[in-house]
N, C-alpha and C positions, 0 to 999 in steps of 0.2 A: 504493500500500500504506500501511497505517497507519504513522505516524511514531512513533519512540520517545518516551516521555514520562517524567515524574518517577516514580521508584520508591518515593518516600516517602509517596505518597497512600494513604489507607486504603481498600482496595477495597470493603469491605462498607458503607462510608459513602457510596459514589458511586451515584447513581441512574442506571440504564442510559439511554443517550442516546435510544433509541427511545421510552422511556416519557415522559421529560420533554419531548421534542420534540413528541409528539402530545397529551399531556395535562398541560401545564405547571401549570395551576392546581390540578388534582387532586393532583399530586405535591408541591406545596408543603406540603400537609398530611401526606402520606405520609412525606416526608423527615424531618419532625419526629418522627413516630412511630418511624421506623426507627432514628434516632439514640438515642432513649430505650431502644428494645429492645436495641440493641447493648450498651449499658451494663449492662442487666439480665442479658444472657446471660453477660457476663464474670464477674459475681459469682456466677453459679450453676453455674460450670464443675464437671464431675465429674472425678475422677481417671482417668488413662488405664487401659485394661484390655486384657488380651490374650485374655480369654475371657469369656463371659457364661453364667451358669448358667440352667437352665430356671426356677428359682425367681425370678430377677430379670428374666426376659423375659416380658412379657405376650403374650397371643394363643395360639392353638392350635399345639402342637408339630407339626413336619412330619417325615415319614419321608424321610431323606436317604440316598442310596445310598453316596456316597463323598465324600472331601474332596479338592479340587483347590486347592492354594495357589499362586496366580500373583502373589502380592504379595512374593515373596522373603523370607518370614518376618518381615516388618515387623509391629510391634505393631498390633493391631486398635484401631480407634476404639471407645470405649465405646458400649454400646447407647443410653444416655441422650443422649449427644452426637449420635449418628447419627439419632436420632428427634426431636430438639428443636432442630436447627440445619439448616433445610431451605429449599430453593427450590421452591415449589409455588404459583405465583401465583393459581391458582384458589381458594386458601384465604387469600390475602393476600400482600403483598409483603415483609413482615418475616420474618426468619429463624425467629422463634418462632410466627408466625401459623398455619402448617399444623398443628402439634401442638395449638394452642389451639382452632382453629375447625373441625377436620375430624371431630369426634365424631359429627355427624349424618349423615355420608356413609355410604351403605349399599353395600358391595362385593359383597353376595350377595342374590339370585341375579345372575349375570353372563353375558353372551353377547358374542361377538366376530363381526363380519362379515368374511368372507374374500371379496375381490372382485378383479376385473381379469383379467389374462392368466394364468389357471390352469385346469386341467381340472376341478378340484373347487372350487366356491365355495358360498357360502351363509352362514347364521347358525349358530353353534355355541355351545352352552353351554360354560362354562369347564371343566366336568367332561369333556365330550366332547373339547374341545380338548387337554386334558392327558392323555387316556386313552392308555396305552401309552408315554408319554414318561418318561424317566428323570430324576428330580429329583436334582440333586447340588449340593454346596456349592462355590462358587467364591469365593475370597478375592481381591478386586480393589482396587487403588488407584483412587479416583474423584476427579477434579479439576474444580473449578468455574472458569469463565472469570474470576470475580472474584478469583481468587488464593488459594483455600483448597482443602484436600483432605482425604480420609478414607480409611481402609482398612476395608472392610466385607465380612463373609462373607455373600454372597448365596446364596440357595437357589433354583434354577430349572432350566429346560430349555434345551438348545441351540437357539437360534433357527433355525439352518440345518436341523436335523433336522425341526423342525416345518414349515418352509416346504416342504421336499421332499415332505411328505405330500400337499400340494395340487397337486403336479405343475405348477409354473409352466412356461409355454410359452417359446419363444425370444424372444417379444416382451417378456417381463418383464425389463427392464433395471434397474429400481429397485423398492424396496419402500417404500410410504408408510404411515404410522401416524397414527391420530387418537385423541385423548383424549375421554372422555365429557364431555357438557355438561349439567350439572344445576344451574342457578342457585339452586334452592331449597336444595340441599345444599352448594353450593360458593360461599360468599359473595363470593369474589374475582371471579366472573364478572359480578357486578353493577356492577363498575367496568371501563370500557373501556380498561384498560391495554394489552391486546393484542387482536389480531383473532381472537377465539375462534371455534371450538375450537382447542386446541393441536394443531399438526401437525408431524410430523418425517418424515425419510426417510433411507434408505441406498441406496447402489448395491448391486445384488443380490449381488455377490461379497463386499462387506463384510458383508452380512446373513448370508451362508453361512459366514463365518469362524468357526472353533470357539470363539473367545473371546467372541463375541456371544451373549448369553443373554436369555431372557425370565424375569425374576425373579418368583417367586410367594411368596418369603419372605426373611427375613434372620435371622441369628443362630439358625437352627434352628427359627424360628417363622414363622407367616404374616405377610405384609406389613402393617404398620400403615397406616392411611389416609393419614397425612402422607408416607409414603414411596412411595405409588403403588399401593395395593391396588386390585384383587387381582392385577394383571398389569402389569409395567413392563419397559421395555427397558433393558439394561445393555450399554454398549459401552465397555470400560475404556480404550481408547486415545484416546477423544474427550472433549471437554469435557462436563460434566454435563448441560447443557441438551439434548443429543442424547438423553438417557435419558427418553423420553416415558413418562408415567405413566397408569395407569387406562385402558388401551388398549381401545377398542371396535371398531376397524376396522383391518384389514391389507389393503392394496391393492397388487396387482402391476401396475406401470405401465411404460410404454415410455419416457417422458421424465422428466427430473429433476423431482421433485415440489416444490411450494412448501412451505417450512417457516416456522413462525411467527416465529422470531427473524431469520432471513435476510430475510424480507419486511419486518420492522419496521426493521432496520438492516443492510442488506447490506454496508456499509463496515466494520462491526464484527463481524458474525456470519456467517461463511461457511457454505456448505452442508456442506463436509466436516468442519470443526471439529475437525480432528486437533490434539492437544496439540503445539504447536511453540514452544518457548521462544525461538526466533529471530525470531518474529513478535510484536511487541508489539500489545496492544490500543491503540486511539488514546488512551486515557486512563490506562493503567497498563502496567507491564512484566509480561511473562509469564515472566520468567526464574527467579523464585522463587515459592514457594507457602507458605501457612501451614497446617501440618498440625493439624487439629482434634483435640483430646484434652487434657484437663487444662487447662494454661495456654494451650493452642492456641486457646481461645476469646478470649484476649487478642489484640487486633489486631496486636500486635508479637511474639507468642510463636511458638516452633516453626517458624522459617523454614527451609526446605530448598530445595535446587536442583531446578528442574523438569527432567525428562528428556524427550527427544523421544518422541513417541507415548506419553507418560506412563509410560515404562519398558518398553513392549511392542514396541519397534522391531524386535527380532529376529524376532518372530512376524508382524508386520503390515506392515513397511516395503515388502515386495515388492508389496503391493496398489497401491502408488503409484509404482512404478518408471517413470521418465521424466516424471513430472508435476512442474510447477513448484509446489512447496508453499507459496511465498509468494503466488502468484496464486490457487491453489486452496486457500485457507485455511479 
């Protein structure tokens, strides 16, 4: 298992090991850019906000049925911070790159392939996929493995309700997801930082859990490109890299699917990726996190204690009863 490490290292300044191990020369250049970007983000921090008005939120407004607050009433991250401090390597490895470079990405029209062990499979337009589904707001804490977190009001549909529509068979033990691959619109794909396309997966009982959603919007408006438009996974008890973006394929499979970060660095990025403050990343502690918002963009601001399962232990811990959560990290 990973050994504890220094807790004073700046997580956002550390290049992920799979990246520098496979593309060392490339990331010598990227590291310099990331350092400069981090300094720029700090000076551009917006004040924290508990709500965002329609006038200040770009994009088409969504019709949301009801509000479900699962973040314990914590103050929401401002829309500006949530849309300008992102991990989306298809648009660049810097936190500000996705907002800066994703403008040429076209999330409409969109279709998703449903494949594998299910009675109903095929290609479905986004409109057909969402037809009859109830869109609701879920306010979730979201934590990144690098040691920072946000509280975001997502608008989306229950993943489990959608999956049941396709009638998975008894052979469907896992659900695999794949991101779109458009190098002309996603400049990060032109750098072999990871083994594209982005791939993620869940055990099927995790996917069916009512906390898991497919987000179609945030803050009452459609998803911005940099946050995974038009369809992304949100699993609030897991680290953020499990939240695959711009999904084009959902596959019901019998064996544990390969996932992009687990393949790149299995000793650092486990398949389950449940938030567990007792298990340190090999290069930093996971015991605390930096809440993004206002001075939270400062590398040393807004430190809070990390909770098991990101604070959702009461709802999801039973999924892992009897499992060694240090081995299955």
